[in-house]
Wavefront OBJ file of the C-alpha trace (Angstrom):
o trace
v 0.038 0.034 0.007
v 1.354 3.289 -1.237
v 1.505 6.252 1.225
v 1.168 9.925 -0.089
v 2.920 12.779 0.960
v 1.234 15.910 -0.569
v 2.106 19.635 -0.486
v 0.405 22.775 -1.979
v 2.801 22.901 -4.842
v 0.147 21.368 -7.282
v 1.853 17.716 -7.105
v 1.235 14.542 -5.228
v 4.298 12.097 -4.923
v 3.707 8.646 -3.904
v 6.195 6.737 -1.985
v 7.540 4.833 -4.824
v 8.245 7.881 -6.885
v 5.350 7.885 -8.812
v 3.936 11.423 -9.723
v 0.372 12.239 -10.076
v -0.239 15.884 -11.163
v -3.203 18.017 -9.867
v -5.165 17.965 -13.096
v -5.454 13.894 -12.944
v -6.118 14.228 -9.103
v -8.922 16.680 -9.915
v -10.510 14.394 -12.437
v -10.497 11.554 -10.141
v -12.386 13.693 -7.387
v -14.963 14.877 -9.991
v -15.682 11.246 -10.877
v -15.821 10.421 -7.278
v -18.086 12.982 -6.588
v -20.363 12.254 -9.735
v -20.437 8.704 -8.546
v -21.679 9.557 -5.069
v -24.218 11.897 -6.509
v -25.462 9.081 -8.909
v -25.342 6.473 -5.771
v -27.426 8.969 -3.964
v -30.094 9.354 -6.788
v -30.238 5.656 -7.182
v -31.017 5.171 -3.507
v -33.692 7.839 -3.462
v -35.144 6.076 -6.498
v -35.223 2.718 -4.729
v -36.725 4.067 -1.806
v -39.382 5.636 -3.677
v -40.296 2.327 -5.662
v -40.292 0.562 -2.269
v -42.861 3.087 -0.988
v -44.827 2.411 -4.045
v -44.514 -1.200 -3.900
v -45.827 -0.922 0.015
v -48.786 1.132 -1.009
v -49.777 -1.262 -3.804
v -49.380 -4.141 -1.449
v -51.937 -2.496 1.037
v -54.357 -1.801 -1.936
v -54.163 -5.493 -2.800
v -54.599 -6.573 0.901
v -57.793 -4.358 1.073
v -59.119 -5.652 -2.209
v -58.636 -9.156 -0.992
v -60.300 -8.446 2.231
v -63.263 -7.151 0.298
v -63.522 -9.808 -1.764
v -63.276 -12.363 1.394
v -66.081 -10.174 3.044
v -68.455 -10.422 0.021
v -67.840 -14.252 0.000
v -66.216 -14.384 -3.482
v -63.269 -16.698 -4.280
v -61.611 -17.418 -7.435
v -63.950 -17.270 -10.555
v -67.192 -17.498 -8.567
v -68.468 -14.568 -10.352
v -68.096 -16.003 -13.828
v -70.528 -18.613 -14.775
v -68.837 -21.524 -16.373
v -70.797 -21.720 -19.987
v -71.539 -17.990 -20.314
v -69.601 -16.434 -23.287
v -68.157 -12.971 -22.562
v -70.153 -9.936 -23.787
v -67.894 -9.138 -26.827
v -68.963 -12.391 -28.629
l 1 2 3 4 5 6 7 8 9 10 11 12 13 14 15 16 17 18 19 20 21 22 23 24 25 26 27 28 29 30 31 32 33 34 35 36 37 38 39 40 41 42 43 44 45 46 47 48 49 50 51 52 53 54 55 56 57 58 59 60 61 62 63 64 65 66 67 68 69 70 71 72 73 74 75 76 77 78 79 80 81 82 83 84 85 86 87
């Protein structure tokens, strides 16, 4: 693992003698910042989607309760031999 010794002279010298100029460091920092912003946006999107899924699950559970209260299960509402209205 390399340790860095950086000064305010616009250069960052690694222990093995590698030189990383300021422009490259700035480019890497910009990319990191963009990735962090993207990750935050993705987290917000996943959170909103989970909220929507939770809401839809509540709606489905409510509909299932209403059907159970009405005593309807499966396809009991549809007669077996009756053609749909569009025929």
